[in-house]
C-alpha positions as CSV (number, residue, x, y, z in Angstrom):
1,X,25.4,218.5,187.4
2,X,21.6,217.6,186.7
3,X,20.1,216.4,190.3
4,X,16.2,216.2,190.3
5,X,14.6,215.1,193.0
6,X,12.7,211.3,192.9
7,X,9.4,211.0,192.8
8,X,7.1,210.3,196.5
9,X,5.8,207.3,195.1
10,X,8.9,205.5,194.1
11,X,10.1,202.6,196.1
12,X,13.6,203.6,196.9
13,X,14.4,207.2,197.8
14,X,11.1,208.9,197.7
15,X,12.6,212.4,197.7
16,X,15.6,212.1,197.3
17,X,17.8,213.8,194.8
18,X,19.9,211.6,192.4
19,X,22.0,212.3,189.0
20,X,19.8,212.2,185.8
21,X,19.8,209.4,184.2
22,X,19.8,206.3,187.3
23,X,19.1,203.6,184.8
24,X,20.2,199.8,184.7
25,X,22.1,197.9,182.6
26,X,21.2,193.8,181.3
27,X,21.6,191.8,179.1
28,X,19.7,193.1,176.5
29,X,23.0,195.8,176.7
30,X,25.2,192.9,175.4
31,X,26.0,191.9,172.0
32,X,26.4,188.2,170.8
33,X,29.4,188.9,171.1
34,X,29.4,189.2,175.1
35,X,29.8,193.5,174.8
36,X,28.2,195.6,176.6
37,X,26.7,198.8,175.4
38,X,26.5,201.1,177.8
39,X,26.5,204.6,176.3
40,X,23.9,203.1,173.9
41,X,22.0,202.5,177.8
42,X,22.9,205.5,179.2
43,X,21.8,207.6,176.3
44,X,17.7,205.5,176.2
45,X,17.9,206.9,179.5
46,X,18.7,210.2,179.8
47,X,16.0,211.0,176.5
48,X,13.9,208.5,178.8
49,X,14.4,210.3,181.9
50,X,14.9,213.6,180.3
51,X,13.0,214.1,176.8
52,X,15.5,215.3,176.1
53,X,16.7,214.5,172.2
54,X,19.6,211.9,171.7
55,X,21.6,214.1,169.6
56,X,21.4,217.1,172.3
57,X,23.9,215.1,173.6
58,X,27.8,216.0,172.7
59,X,30.0,213.4,174.4
60,X,29.4,210.4,176.3
61,X,33.0,209.3,178.3
62,X,33.3,207.0,181.1
63,X,35.3,207.3,183.9
64,X,35.1,205.0,186.6
65,X,33.0,202.8,188.3
66,X,31.2,202.6,191.3
67,X,30.3,199.1,194.0
68,X,26.1,199.8,195.3
69,X,27.1,197.9,198.5
70,X,23.5,197.8,198.9
71,X,22.6,196.4,195.5
72,X,26.3,194.1,194.6
73,X,26.1,196.1,191.5
74,X,28.6,198.5,190.1
75,X,27.6,201.9,188.1
76,X,29.4,202.8,185.3
77,X,30.2,206.7,185.9
78,X,30.0,209.1,183.2
79,X,29.8,212.6,182.4
80,X,27.8,213.6,179.4
81,X,27.8,216.8,178.1
82,X,24.9,218.6,176.7
83,X,24.3,221.5,174.5
84,X,24.1,224.7,176.7
85,X,20.9,225.8,175.2
86,X,19.1,222.8,176.2
87,X,18.7,223.8,180.1
88,X,15.2,225.5,179.4
89,X,14.1,222.9,177.3
90,X,15.7,220.2,180.9
91,X,13.7,222.3,182.9
92,X,10.7,222.6,181.1
93,X,10.7,218.4,179.9
94,X,10.7,217.0,183.9
95,X,7.2,218.9,184.4
96,X,5.9,215.7,182.3
97,X,8.3,213.4,184.4
98,X,6.6,210.5,186.6
99,X,9.9,209.6,187.6
100,X,11.8,213.0,188.7
101,X,10.6,216.3,190.0
102,X,12.5,219.7,190.5
103,X,15.5,219.3,188.1
104,X,18.9,221.0,189.3
105,X,21.4,222.4,187.4
106,X,24.8,222.1,190.0
107,X,27.7,223.8,188.7
108,X,31.4,221.9,189.5
109,X,32.1,225.7,191.9
110,X,28.7,224.8,193.2
111,X,29.2,221.8,194.1
112,X,30.3,221.7,198.2
113,X,27.5,224.0,199.0
114,X,25.3,222.0,197.9
115,X,26.3,218.8,199.0
116,X,26.8,220.2,202.5
117,X,23.0,221.4,202.1
118,X,21.7,218.7,200.8
119,X,24.0,215.5,202.5
120,X,21.0,213.9,204.3
121,X,18.4,213.3,200.7
122,X,20.9,212.4,197.9
123,X,21.3,209.3,196.5
124,X,23.8,207.3,198.3
125,X,25.0,206.1,194.4
126,X,25.4,209.7,193.5
127,X,27.3,210.5,196.1
128,X,29.3,208.5,195.5
129,X,29.1,208.4,191.7
130,X,30.1,212.6,192.9
131,X,33.0,211.2,195.0
132,X,34.2,209.4,192.0
133,X,33.9,212.6,189.7
134,X,35.6,214.5,192.7
135,X,38.4,212.3,192.3
136,X,39.0,211.8,188.8
137,X,39.6,215.8,188.1
138,X,42.0,216.2,191.3
139,X,43.7,213.3,189.3
140,X,43.3,215.0,185.8
141,X,44.7,218.1,187.3
142,X,47.8,216.5,188.7
143,X,48.7,214.5,185.2
144,X,51.3,216.7,182.7
145,X,49.3,219.2,180.4
146,X,50.8,216.6,176.8
147,X,49.3,213.3,178.9
148,X,45.9,215.5,180.1
149,X,45.4,216.2,176.0
150,X,45.9,213.1,174.9
151,X,43.1,211.1,177.0
152,X,40.6,214.4,175.5
153,X,41.0,216.5,178.3
C-alpha cells in the first residue's frame, strides 16, 4: 500500500496520511448510457498524483464500496498493482507533487504497526478503505482454493 502525507495547504486533513491515489467520480466518468468507468478515472488520478505513466499499472480490481459519512458518498475501493521496479520512481515523482509529500510503502505485514503508530493522523476514509481491504482478504482466505482461483485470487 502507498500512503503519502497530504500537503499542509490542503483544505481537508492537511499533514494526514492518505492512500494514494484518491479522487472523486463525477458525471464526466459516465458514458452516454450512464455506465461509470471508474477504472479509467482511478488510472487518471494515479498518473496525476504519482507522476507515473499509465503503462506501469498492471491491474486494477475493485473489492468494496465504503460509505463516507462525512460527505455522504461511496468510495470505490480498488487494488492497483504496479510494476515493483517503479517504487524508486514513485518516491522521485512525489517530490514535485502539490497535493502529497513523503510517500511510504507499507507491506501487509507492516500495516498493523503503521496504523498503531499513525492512527490519529490517517484520513478516516483511508482507514475505512484499509479495513475493507483486510475484510476482503479475510473472506478470500475462507474460500476454497477452487473459488479463489476462479475469482482471480
